[in-house]
C-alpha positions as CSV (number, residue, x, y, z in Angstrom):
1,X,132.4,160.9,0.3
2,X,132.5,160.8,4.1
3,X,129.3,162.9,4.4
4,X,127.4,160.4,2.3
5,X,129.0,157.4,4.0
6,X,128.0,158.7,7.5
7,X,124.8,160.5,6.5
8,X,126.1,163.9,7.6
9,X,124.2,167.1,6.8
10,X,127.2,169.4,6.2
11,X,125.2,172.5,6.8
12,X,124.8,171.4,10.5
13,X,128.5,170.5,10.8
14,X,131.3,172.7,12.2
15,X,134.5,173.2,10.3
16,X,137.7,174.0,12.1
17,X,140.9,174.8,10.4
18,X,143.7,177.3,9.8
19,X,143.5,177.8,6.1
20,X,140.8,180.3,5.0
21,X,140.7,179.4,1.3
22,X,140.0,175.7,2.0
23,X,138.6,175.2,5.5
24,X,136.4,178.3,5.7
25,X,135.4,178.2,2.1
26,X,134.2,174.7,2.5
27,X,132.0,175.8,5.4
28,X,130.7,178.7,3.3
29,X,129.9,176.4,0.4
30,X,127.7,174.2,2.6
31,X,126.3,177.0,4.8
32,X,128.0,175.9,7.9
33,X,129.8,177.6,10.8
34,X,133.6,177.7,10.7
35,X,136.3,178.3,13.3
36,X,139.6,179.7,12.0
37,X,142.4,178.9,14.4
38,X,145.4,181.2,14.6
39,X,147.9,178.3,14.7
40,X,149.7,177.1,11.6
41,X,148.6,179.2,8.6
42,X,145.9,181.0,10.6
43,X,147.5,184.4,10.8
44,X,148.3,184.4,7.1
45,X,144.7,183.5,6.4
46,X,143.5,186.7,8.1
47,X,144.4,188.7,5.0
48,X,142.3,186.4,2.8
49,X,139.4,186.7,5.3
50,X,139.5,190.5,4.9
51,X,139.2,190.2,1.1
52,X,136.3,187.7,1.2
53,X,134.6,187.9,4.6
54,X,132.3,185.2,5.8
55,X,129.9,186.1,8.6
56,X,129.8,182.6,10.1
57,X,133.5,182.4,10.9
58,X,134.8,182.6,14.5
59,X,138.5,183.4,15.1
60,X,140.1,181.3,17.9
61,X,143.6,181.0,19.3
62,X,143.8,177.2,18.7
63,X,141.8,174.1,18.4
64,X,141.3,173.8,22.1
65,X,139.8,177.3,22.3
66,X,137.5,176.4,19.4
67,X,136.3,173.4,21.3
68,X,135.6,175.5,24.4
69,X,133.6,178.0,22.3
70,X,131.6,175.2,20.7
71,X,130.9,173.7,24.2
72,X,129.7,177.1,25.4
73,X,127.3,177.4,22.4
74,X,126.0,173.9,23.0
75,X,125.4,174.6,26.7
76,X,123.7,177.9,25.8
77,X,121.4,176.2,23.3
78,X,120.3,173.6,25.8
79,X,119.1,176.2,28.3
80,X,116.3,177.3,26.0
């Protein structure tokens, strides 16, 4: 698949999506971090998240706010 084609280590990738049972579960399955955006199906996905919480998921308003959070994390990591 794409991971093989591009040589991606999925556990080091970040998943962003609005559907908990597919987007966040994919991240969980590979041990990666996920951002659940509250646009689209995001609000409906909150109920699923309560039933099957994943500690590496971050709730964000939209994809732009997810990008800002990721940028902050990258800047923080580079300081050390």
